[in-house]
N, C-alpha and C positions, 0 to 999 in steps of 0.2 A: 580753774576752768570758768569760762564765762557762759552765761545763758544767751548772750547776744551773738556769739559766733560759734561755729561748730567745733566740737572737740576733735572730730575726725571727719575727713572727706575721703570717700573711696568710690571705686567702681566695681560693681559685681560682675561675675563672669558673663551675664546676659547683657552687659553694657549699661545697665541702669546705674545712675549716679546717686549715691546716698550721702547724707550728712547726719552725723550723730551728735547729739547734744546731751549734756549732763547739767542739771540745775536743781537748786533747792527752792521750793515754793515758800514764800513768806506768808505768815498768817495775816488775815485781814485785820485792819486796825479796829480796835475796840472803841466803842463810844462810852462816855462816862467820865466821871470826875477823876478817878484814880488810875487812868490808863497809863500814864507815865511811870507811876510807881510799879504797877503790875508788869510793865515792859522790862523793868530792871531785873525782876525776879523770875520771869518766864524763861524756861529753857529754850534754846534755839532749836529750830526744826532739824530733826535728825533724819528725815525722810528726803531722799533725792529722787528726781525723775530722770530717767534715761529715755531719750526720744530718738527714733530713727525716722528720717523724712526723705522722701524722693518725690519729684514733681513730674517727671516725664517717663513714659508717654501718658500716664495718668497719676494723680497724686496718691501717695501712700504715707500714712502717719501712724506709727506704732509707738506706744509709750508703756514703760514699766516703772514701778517704784521699788526702791531698795534702800538699805541703810547707808549711812555715810561711809562705814567701814568697807562695804562691798561694792560701792559704785564703780571703782576702777575695774574690778573683776567683771562686773556685769557689762560695762562698756566694752571690754576686751572680748567677751563672749559674743556679744552682738556683732562686733566688727568681724570676728573670725567666722561666724556662721554665715554672714552676708558675703564674705570673701569667697566662701566655698559654694555659694549659690543656694544655700538653705534658707528656709524661713526661720528667723531667729526665735529661739526659745531659751532665754538665759535662765540658769539656775539662780537661786537666791534673789529672785525678783518676782514681783506680782504684776501681771498684765493689767493695764488701766483700760477699761472699756468706755 
């Protein structure tokens, strides 16, 4: 999955078009002398962001964070809830305010 293009495009029953994204945030680069060595031993980010975006008639942007193991499940839950016309509340994900 790429953060540059949507994982899913869909239309809700009310006609609103949604795009769902799943991406992993990269940590900010560290300053200092040993950053290359530390980068080799730093574990990769295990937290993923799932984002639901709609632009018309007014913009809506909702984000959740979840683990890498559950990102597909959270993405499917958000898609299913939007497809049924509900406000998405996925399990195993934390709403980002």
